[in-house]
N, C-alpha and C positions, 0 to 999 in steps of 0.2 A: 219625233224621238231625238235625243241628244245622248251621244255615248262619250264617256270620258272617265278618267281615273278617279275623279271626284265631282261631286255635284256642282254645277255652275249656278250663276245668278239669273238665268233667263227662266222666269216663271212660267212662260208660255209653253215651254217644252216639257215633255216627259223624260225625266233622266234615267239612264241605265248606266250604273257605275261599273266599269270594267276596263281594264287596259286593253286597247285595240291590238296589242301583240299577243294577247291571251288566246291560245287554241280553242278555248271554249266560246269564243266570240260568236261562232256560227249558231250556237244555241240561243243567243240573245237577239239574233236578227231575223229569225225564221219568219216573222210577220211583216218584214219591211220590203217595200218594192225598189227603193232607190237609195243608195249610200252616197253621200258627198263626203269624201275623205279629206279632212283638213289637219288631221292630228300628225304634225311633223315638227321637227326641230330644225329651224333654219337660221338660228342666231349666228351672227358674224363670229362671236367670241367663243362658240362651243368647241369642245374638243373634237376635232375632225373625225377620228375613229369612232367615238361614242355616238356622235350625231349621225353618221352614216349607218352605223349598226341599228340605231333606233329607227331612222327613216325607212330603211329597207325592210326590216322586220315588220314594221307597222303596215307598209304597203302590201307586202307579201301576204300577211295574215288577213288583211281586209279582203283582198282579192280571192284568196282561197276560201275563206269563210263565206263570202257572197256567193261563190259558186256552189258550195255545199248546201247553203241555205236556200238556194234558187232565187237569189235576189236578181231582179231583172237588169238593173243598171248600176254601174259604179262610175262616179265622176271624180277624177283626179285633177289636182292643180299642180302644174310644174312652172315652167317659165319660158318665155320666148328666148331666153338666153341659150337654150339647147341648140338654137340655129347657129350659135357662135357669133362673135363680133369680129368683123374683118373689114379693112379698108375697101375691098372689092364687093362687099354685099350690095345686092339690089336694095333700093329704097323705094317703097317698102318690100319686105321679103314676103312672098306667097306663103300661104299655110302649108303647101305641099313641098316647100323648099327642103333641101337636104339637112338632116341634123349634123352639123359640122363643129359643134363645140368640142373642146379638148377634155377628155375624161380625167380630170385632176382631182386632188383632194378636197377641193372647195365645194360649195353648195351646188354649183353647176354639175359637178360629177355625181352628186345625189340625184339630181333631177334626171340625168341620163340613165342612171341605173333603175330608177322607178319607171321610167317609160319603157325600158327594156323588159321589166317585170310585166308591165301592162300588155306588151306585145305577146310575150309568152303565154300569158293568161288567156288571151283571145284564142290562141292555138289550141291550149289545153281545155278550154271551156267555151266552145262555140256558142253555147246558149247564153253567155254572159255578154252584155253590151258595155264597152268601156269608152267613156268620153274623156279626153284630156284637154284641159284648158291651159293655154300658154300666155299668160299676161305679160305685157310690157313692164317696165320698171314700176313696181307698185309703190303708191303713195297714199298716206293717210295716218290717222292717229294710231301710235304704237308701232308703226313700220320702221324698222331699223335694218338696213341692208348696206351692201358695199356702195350702192348708188346713192342712197340718202346721205351716207356719211362723206361721200365725195364733195357734197356741198357745205360740209362743216369745215373744210380745209380753207386756209387763207388765200389760196390761189387754186385755179382750176387747171389741172394737168391736161395738156394736149401733146400730140407728137407731130413732128414736122411732116407736111405733105399730106395730112389728113384731118378733116374736121368731123367731130361726131354729129349725129343728129339725135335729138332727144325726144323720146316718146314715153308717156307716162300712162299708168292705169290706176285710177283712184279706186280704193276699196269698195266704194259705193257701186261703181260700174262692174267690178268683179263679182259682187254679190248678185247684181241683176242678170249678169251672163250665167252665173251658177244656177239661177232660178230657171233659165231657159234650157240649160244642159240637164238639170234634174227632171224637168218635164219632157225631155226628148225632143225639143223643138230644134236643137242643134246637136250634132253627133260628130264622132270622130275627133280629129285634132282641130282645136278652135282657138284662134288668136283673139286676144282681148286688149283693147287699148283705146286711148283717146284718137280722134281723127287727125291725120297728118303727123307733123313733128315740128320741133323747134330747132332752128339752126344754132350754132354755137354763139354767134353774135347776139341772138335774142336772149339766150340764157345768160350771158354776161351782163347785158343791159338790165334784165330783170332782177338779178342777184346782186349787182354792184361788184362782183368779183372779177378779177382780171385773170387772164390765162397765163400759164408759165409753159413755154414750148420747149421740148426736148427731143433729140433723136430717138427713134424707137428702140434701137439697140440699147442705148444708155438707160432709158426708162425701164424696160423689162428686165434687163441685166441687174440693175440696182434693186428693183423690187424683188427679184428672185433671191438675191443674196440676203436681203433683209428677212425674207420669209424663212430661208434656210437657217438663219441665226435665231429664229424664234421672236424677232422684233415685231414682225407684222402677222396678224392672224390669218390673212387670206393668201393663197398662192398668186404668183405674178400674173397668171392668166386672167384673174378677176379684173386686172387694170384694162384689159382689152375692152371691157363693157363700159368704160368711161371715156375711152379715146376713139373707138371705132363705132360705126353705126350697126344697130340690130333692130331696126324699125319693123314692125310686123303688120301685115294686112290682116283685116278683120272681116274677110269676105263672108264667111259662114253667118256671122252674127248680122251683118248688114242685110244679107239676103233674107234673114228671118224677120227683118224689121226693126232690129235692135239699134239704139242710138246712145252713145255714151252721154251722160249728163254732165261730165267734166271735160273741159278743154285741156290741152297740154299746158296752156299758160295758167289756167286757174289751178290745175293740180300742182304745178310747179311753185306757184305762189304759196300754196298751203304747205308744201314741203319746206319752203324757206321759213314760214311762220312757226312750224313745228321743230325746227332745229333746236337742240339743247345748247345751252350755254357752255359749250366744249369745243375744243379744237381736236380735229382728228388727224392722226399721223399714219398715213397709209392704212386706214382702217382701224387703228387702235386709238380709242379715245383717251385723252389726257385730262387730268385735273385742271381746273381754270388756272391756278397759280403756275403749275408746271407748263401748261401750254402757253402762258404769257411769256415765260422765260424762253421756251423752245422757239416760239415764233418771233423772237426779237430780231433774228436775222432776216434774210430775204424771204424764205419760205421754210416749210417743214416738210416732213415725210420724204417720199421719193423726190419730191420737188426740192426739199431742203437737202437731202443727202446729195442729190446730184449737183445742186448749186455748190456744196462744200467741195465736192470732188473737183468740180471745174476750177474753183478758186485755188485749191491745192495744186492743181496741174499748172495754172497759170504762174504761181509763185515759183514752181520748180523750174519753169522755163525762163524766168527772169534772171 
């Protein structure tokens, strides 16, 4: 069964056309055993308030309707981002590590709220099983996130004193993990990602992009000011995920015999191949002509802004 606001093009599925936020959803799922909830808005450029309202209402309605219809299991997909990205993070993070992400206005804040809904649902409806998949940085056709846009920039932002580790989750591997979760082979909180990770030097070698290193205070302070002015779509905290490690262990899947079909290197290579012909300025895509003009200096975005700030400061000192 497939549920959406309009009929899709997957002929193998029986479609039930309804908005998942509709309170009447319970009537349409009374004969369903397991729900895999993927109806969310996680677009980088979405209005934060509208996006969060949609995502929370959808998750809440699905969980409530599932309990009312006596659905056995609900599978949710959030992100390993909920662990937070920090220089002191273990590499990899165990699945039972503390959820330490900052509850901001970005997509990560949505994930945190959805997981809170799931925990409350478990207390309110003890007969309902809820499995939460937390994938690493998702890669694949149609995927557009803060992480994928990071590699559309002319330089790779890093902060002094810390090097990120890069772990990816190809959509093919996420689907295979969802299959196991739907069948109850894995339960609880489940990390999903390719084995191991790539060091920053490997990412630079594979991409041909060079790093631009800045102090952490300048990096996040500049990003926050740009976001406050409405120049960038994502909050400054999103930059943590491209400069600090958040590699996740996938112990439950490994114990179930699951193996990713994509390595981090192969997934990253596809990410590079799928990049659009655009330059990204701290999360905001620019038209090709505009990007060419903007990128004429040393760099763009937080990188470019920080470079300009440094140049101005030097001139003032001269």
